[in-house]
C-alpha positions as CSV (number, residue, x, y, z in Angstrom):
1,M,133.8,92.8,247.4
2,R,135.2,92.2,244.1
3,L,132.3,89.8,243.1
4,A,129.7,92.5,243.7
5,H,131.0,94.6,241.2
6,P,130.7,92.2,238.4
7,I,127.3,91.0,239.2
8,L,126.3,94.9,239.5
9,L,127.5,95.5,235.8
10,S,125.9,92.5,234.4
11,L,122.6,94.0,235.7
12,I,123.0,97.2,234.2
13,V,123.8,95.9,230.8
14,A,120.8,93.5,230.8
15,L,118.4,96.4,231.8
16,A,119.7,98.6,228.9
17,A,120.0,96.2,226.3
18,P,116.3,95.9,225.2
19,T,116.5,100.0,225.1
20,A,119.4,100.1,222.8
21,F,117.7,97.6,220.5
22,A,114.6,99.5,220.0
23,A,116.5,102.6,219.6
24,D,118.2,101.2,216.9
25,D,115.2,99.7,214.9
26,D,113.6,103.1,215.0
27,D,116.8,104.8,213.4
28,L,116.7,101.9,210.9
29,F,113.0,102.8,209.7
30,L,113.9,106.5,209.9
31,E,116.9,106.1,207.5
32,D,114.5,104.3,205.0
33,D,112.2,107.1,205.2
34,L,114.9,109.7,204.6
35,E,116.3,107.9,201.7
36,E,112.8,107.7,200.1
37,D,112.3,111.6,200.5
38,E,115.7,112.1,199.1
39,D,114.7,109.9,196.1
40,D,111.8,112.3,195.5
41,D,113.7,115.4,195.7
42,V,116.7,114.4,193.1
43,E,116.1,115.6,189.5
44,V,115.9,113.0,186.7
45,P,118.3,113.7,184.0
46,R,116.6,114.7,180.4
47,I,118.0,112.5,177.3
48,D,117.7,115.4,175.0
49,D,119.7,117.9,177.4
50,E,123.1,117.4,176.1
51,D,124.8,119.3,179.1
52,D,123.0,116.9,181.8
53,F,123.5,113.6,179.8
54,D,126.7,111.3,180.1
55,E,127.3,109.2,177.2
56,D,128.1,105.4,178.0
57,P,131.3,104.8,176.8
58,D,130.1,101.6,175.4
59,D,127.7,103.4,172.8
60,A,130.4,105.3,171.4
61,G,130.9,103.0,168.8
62,L,127.4,102.7,167.8
63,D,127.4,106.3,167.5
64,D,130.3,106.4,164.9
65,E,128.5,103.8,162.7
66,E,125.4,105.4,162.7
67,E,127.2,108.7,161.7
68,A,129.1,106.7,158.6
69,F,125.8,104.9,157.6
70,E,124.1,108.3,157.6
71,S,126.8,109.8,155.4
72,I,125.9,107.5,152.7
73,L,122.2,107.4,152.6
74,G,121.4,110.9,154.1
75,T,119.4,111.7,157.1
76,E,116.3,112.4,154.6
77,A,114.8,110.9,151.9
78,E,116.5,111.9,148.7
79,T,115.8,111.8,144.8
80,V,118.0,109.0,143.2
81,N,119.7,110.3,140.1
82,I,121.5,108.1,137.7
83,D,124.4,109.5,135.6
84,I,124.2,108.9,132.0
85,G,127.4,111.0,131.3
86,L,125.6,114.6,130.5
87,E,125.6,116.2,133.7
88,D,127.5,119.2,134.5
89,D,131.1,117.9,135.6
90,E,132.9,120.5,137.8
91,E,136.1,119.2,136.2
92,E,134.5,119.7,132.5
93,T,137.2,121.3,130.2
94,P,136.0,124.3,129.1
95,I,135.4,124.8,125.5
96,D,138.1,127.1,124.6
97,E,140.7,124.5,126.1
98,L,139.5,121.5,124.3
99,P,142.1,119.7,121.9
100,P,140.9,120.2,118.0
101,G,138.4,117.9,117.1
102,T,137.2,117.1,120.8
103,D,133.8,117.9,122.4
104,N,132.5,117.5,125.8
105,A,129.1,117.1,127.4
106,S,127.8,120.7,127.0
107,L,128.5,120.5,122.9
108,Y,126.9,117.2,122.4
109,R,123.7,118.4,124.9
110,A,123.4,121.8,122.9
111,Q,123.7,119.7,119.4
112,M,121.0,117.1,120.9
113,N,118.7,120.4,121.2
114,D,119.5,121.5,117.8
115,V,118.3,118.4,116.0
116,A,115.1,118.0,118.2
117,G,112.0,117.9,115.9
118,M,114.2,117.8,112.5
119,A,113.2,115.4,109.8
120,S,115.4,112.0,109.6
121,D,117.4,113.2,106.5
122,E,117.9,116.7,108.0
123,E,119.0,115.1,111.7
124,G,121.1,112.6,109.7
125,M,123.3,115.4,108.0
126,A,123.5,117.4,111.2
127,W,125.0,114.5,112.9
128,E,127.5,113.8,110.0
129,Q,128.4,117.7,110.1
130,Y,129.0,117.2,114.0
131,L,131.2,114.3,113.6
132,Q,133.3,116.4,110.7
133,T,133.6,119.2,113.1
134,Y,134.5,117.0,116.2
135,P,135.8,113.7,114.6
136,N,137.4,112.9,118.1
137,S,133.8,113.0,119.8
138,V,133.8,111.4,123.1
139,F,130.3,110.4,121.9
140,R,131.2,109.1,118.7
141,K,129.5,105.8,119.1
142,Q,126.2,107.2,120.5
143,I,126.0,109.4,117.3
144,E,127.1,106.8,114.9
145,D,124.4,104.4,116.1
146,R,121.7,107.5,115.8
147,I,122.8,107.8,112.3
148,D,122.3,104.2,111.6
149,E,118.9,104.3,113.1
150,L,118.1,107.3,111.0
151,S,119.4,105.6,107.9
152,E,117.5,102.7,108.3
153,S,114.2,104.8,109.1
154,M,114.7,106.6,105.8
155,F,115.4,103.5,103.7
156,A,112.2,102.1,105.3
157,A,110.2,105.1,104.3
158,D,111.7,105.5,100.8
159,R,110.8,101.7,100.2
160,R,107.4,102.6,101.5
161,A,107.1,105.8,99.3
162,T,108.6,103.9,96.2
163,D,105.7,101.0,96.4
164,V,103.1,104.0,96.4
165,D,104.6,106.3,94.3
166,A,104.9,103.6,91.7
167,G,101.3,103.8,91.1
168,K,101.9,107.9,90.7
169,Q,104.7,108.7,88.8
170,E,105.1,108.9,85.1
171,L,106.7,106.2,83.5
172,N,108.0,108.5,80.2
173,F,108.1,105.6,78.1
174,S,109.7,106.1,74.5
175,R,107.2,107.1,71.5
176,A,107.8,105.2,68.4
177,M,108.1,107.0,65.1
178,L,105.7,104.8,62.8
179,M,103.8,103.2,65.6
180,E,100.9,104.5,67.9
181,S,101.8,106.1,71.3
182,I,101.4,103.6,74.1
183,D,102.2,105.7,77.0
184,P,99.1,108.0,77.9
185,R,100.3,111.8,78.2
186,S,99.5,115.3,77.6
187,R,101.3,116.3,74.1
188,L,101.1,118.0,71.1
189,R,102.9,116.1,68.0
190,A,103.6,117.3,64.5
191,G,106.0,115.8,62.1
192,F,106.0,115.0,58.3
193,E,107.7,111.9,56.1
194,W,108.7,112.3,52.6
195,G,109.3,108.9,50.4
196,Y,110.6,108.5,47.2
197,V,109.1,108.9,44.5
198,D,106.0,111.1,45.4
199,W,104.8,109.6,49.0
200,I,104.0,112.5,51.3
201,N,102.8,112.4,54.5
202,L,102.1,115.2,57.1
203,M,100.8,114.7,60.7
204,V,99.6,116.6,63.6
205,D,98.0,115.2,66.8
206,Y,97.0,116.5,70.2
207,E,96.7,114.0,73.2
208,K,95.2,115.0,76.4
209,Q,95.8,113.2,79.6
210,L,92.5,112.7,81.7
211,Q,94.2,110.3,84.3
212,R,97.7,109.0,84.8
213,N,96.6,106.1,82.9
214,M,94.0,107.2,80.4
215,S,94.1,110.1,77.6
216,V,92.0,111.3,74.6
217,H,93.7,112.0,71.1
218,G,92.4,113.8,68.2
219,G,94.3,114.7,64.6
220,L,94.9,114.4,60.9
221,Q,97.5,112.6,59.0
222,H,98.3,110.8,55.7
223,R,97.9,106.9,55.8
224,F,98.3,104.3,53.2
225,S,94.6,104.5,52.7
226,G,94.5,108.0,52.3
227,W,94.2,111.2,54.6
228,S,92.4,110.3,57.7
229,L,90.9,112.5,60.3
230,E,91.3,110.4,63.7
231,G,90.4,110.6,67.4
232,G,90.3,108.0,70.1
233,I,91.4,106.8,73.7
234,R,94.4,105.1,75.2
235,Y,94.0,103.3,78.3
236,A,96.9,101.8,80.0
237,L,95.7,98.5,82.1
238,V,99.2,98.4,83.7
239,K,101.7,101.7,84.2
240,S,104.3,100.8,86.7
241,T,107.5,102.5,87.4
242,R,108.4,99.8,90.0
243,T,108.4,97.0,87.2
244,N,108.8,99.6,84.4
245,L,106.0,97.9,82.7
246,I,103.2,99.3,80.5
247,V,100.1,97.6,79.0
248,T,97.9,99.6,77.0
249,A,94.6,99.3,75.1
250,I,94.0,101.8,72.0
251,G,90.5,102.4,70.7
252,D,90.6,104.7,67.5
253,L,88.0,105.6,65.5
254,H,89.0,107.4,61.8
255,L,87.4,108.9,58.7
256,N,89.1,108.4,55.6
257,L,88.5,111.5,53.6
258,D,89.2,110.2,50.2
259,P,87.3,107.8,49.4
260,I,85.1,108.5,52.3
261,A,85.4,105.3,54.8
262,P,85.0,105.2,58.3
263,G,87.2,102.9,60.4
264,V,87.7,101.3,64.0
265,R,91.2,100.7,64.9
266,P,91.4,98.6,68.2
267,L,95.1,97.8,69.2
268,L,96.7,96.2,72.2
269,A,100.3,97.4,73.0
270,V,102.8,96.1,75.5
271,G,106.2,97.9,76.9
272,K,108.9,97.1,79.1
273,R,111.8,99.1,80.4
274,F,115.1,97.5,81.0
275,D,117.6,99.3,83.0
276,L,121.4,99.4,81.8
277,A,124.6,100.6,83.3
278,G,124.5,104.2,84.8
279,E,121.3,106.1,83.4
280,A,120.8,104.1,80.3
281,Y,117.7,102.0,79.7
282,L,116.2,100.3,76.7
283,D,112.5,100.3,76.0
284,V,111.1,98.0,74.0
285,Q,107.5,97.9,72.8
286,A,105.0,95.7,70.7
287,Q,101.5,96.4,69.3
288,A,99.0,94.7,66.8
289,G,95.5,94.9,66.1
290,P,93.2,94.8,63.1
291,D,91.9,98.1,61.1
292,L,88.3,97.7,60.1
293,M,87.4,99.9,57.2
294,F,83.9,100.2,55.4
295,Y,84.2,101.5,52.1
296,P,81.0,101.9,50.2
297,G,79.5,98.5,49.8
298,I,83.0,96.9,50.9
299,F,84.2,95.6,54.0
300,S,88.0,95.8,54.2
301,P,89.9,94.6,57.0
302,R,93.7,95.0,57.4
303,V,96.1,93.8,60.2
304,M,98.6,96.1,61.8
305,A,101.4,95.3,63.9
306,G,104.9,96.9,65.0
307,L,108.0,96.3,67.2
308,N,110.2,99.1,68.3
309,A,113.5,99.2,70.9
310,S,114.7,102.6,72.0
311,L,118.1,102.7,73.4
312,S,118.8,105.5,75.8
313,P,122.4,106.2,76.7
314,S,121.7,109.4,78.3
315,E,118.9,111.5,79.2
316,K,119.5,113.7,76.1
317,V,119.9,111.2,73.4
318,K,117.9,108.1,72.0
319,L,118.2,105.5,69.4
320,F,115.6,103.7,67.7
321,V,114.9,100.7,65.4
322,E,111.3,99.6,64.7
323,T,109.6,97.6,62.0
324,T,105.8,98.1,60.9
325,S,103.7,95.9,59.0
326,V,100.1,96.3,57.2
327,M,98.8,93.5,55.4
328,K,95.1,92.3,54.2
329,D,93.4,89.9,52.0
330,F,94.8,86.8,54.0
331,G,94.2,83.4,51.9
332,W,93.4,85.6,48.7
333,D,92.4,82.8,46.4
334,E,93.7,84.8,43.3
335,G,97.1,85.9,44.6
336,D,99.2,86.6,47.5
337,T,98.5,88.7,50.6
338,F,98.3,92.5,50.3
339,R,101.6,93.7,52.4
340,F,103.6,96.8,53.0
341,N,106.2,96.1,55.4
342,Q,109.2,98.3,56.2
343,I,111.9,99.0,59.1
344,A,112.9,102.5,60.2
345,F,115.9,103.8,62.3
346,G,116.9,107.0,63.7
347,M,117.6,109.3,66.9
348,R,115.5,111.4,69.3
349,F,116.9,114.3,71.2
350,Q,115.7,115.9,74.2
351,G,115.3,119.8,73.1
352,K,114.6,122.8,75.1
353,G,112.0,122.7,77.7
354,K,109.7,119.7,77.3
355,S,110.1,119.0,73.6
356,V,111.6,116.2,71.9
357,V,112.8,116.1,68.3
358,G,113.0,112.9,66.5
359,T,114.4,112.2,62.9
360,G,115.1,109.0,61.0
361,A,114.5,107.0,57.5
362,S,112.7,104.0,56.4
363,V,113.1,101.1,53.9
364,P,110.4,98.7,52.8
365,Y,111.6,95.1,53.0
366,S,108.8,93.2,52.4
367,A,105.8,94.7,49.8
368,N,103.4,93.1,47.4
369,Y,100.7,94.8,45.5
370,W,101.3,98.0,47.7
371,R,104.2,100.0,46.9
372,Y,103.9,103.4,48.5
373,H,107.6,104.6,48.3
374,Y,110.9,103.0,47.8
375,G,112.3,104.7,50.9
376,S,111.5,107.8,52.9
377,V,113.1,110.5,55.6
378,M,110.9,111.6,58.2
379,A,111.1,114.0,61.3
380,D,108.4,115.0,64.3
381,M,108.8,117.0,67.2
382,N,106.6,116.1,70.8
383,Y,105.8,118.6,72.9
384,Y,104.9,117.3,76.5
385,L,102.4,119.5,78.2
């Protein structure tokens, strides 16, 4: 009886086992289907939904680095500005609180706006006045460099202007007393010479400048040959204020009145100015040429020459000394050469306006056959037009 119960139990288990396993298999596949259905119903969290998105703790350090990097470069493209020291400073000291003689960026910028467009000399003076007002300027180095640039540009411009204007400026070369004028200028000259015993010379001459280096003239005076009507041209081959040199060709026609005799007088003159200390200068000039006179039936050539030195210690006064020579009949078989050579000295003064007054005396130092006087005094006035 005891054996029958175990056998019966074993049969029951054997019959029930396939059914149990089949149920288990069905339940397994059913669970898989349920899980798939549940997955379809679950809402996927969105990245841009800050409330539903949980930040990964491992990414926290990366976010901090990104924020620091963005704080340096900015989140958007920005214009890069270079600070040159002229931008408004939030901590800039107000003008009324600046120490004496000190400026700031606002004052410097305002000065730059004021000098914009000025000529070089005006801008240079403006910056110098600025430094006098603000000697402790924080921009002193930039200002001094700018003044140096302006000075160099003005020097270069002046040098170029000097080279150009040397062909335009008047030389104002000294005029001799007994010699011909070698500087073509517009002027009116009147004067006299009285010599012991009975020598009288009255002179008047008008000169008109046609160009800077050319003039024409006409006048009357008493020469050693007699009273003479004269006219001619003066042409400066060289007339430079840069080299202080003048070279002039003189061509005069004259008519001797007693006796009647026409004449031609071509001369070549050279003058040079030497600058001395301060405003002083020395003008030295020489001229020479023939005086060809045609008396009735007689051709009478003469040689004329002269040398003058005029010292000007100031603009108002000139001291001069000169020598003149007139000679003819060189190699004359019957005797020595005709000659009358004299030396003159005197002073010239700058008068009112454009007038120059001169006075002096002359003494003959070598005379033969001609004795026009034993000494003379003279004076003239040149009025420049």
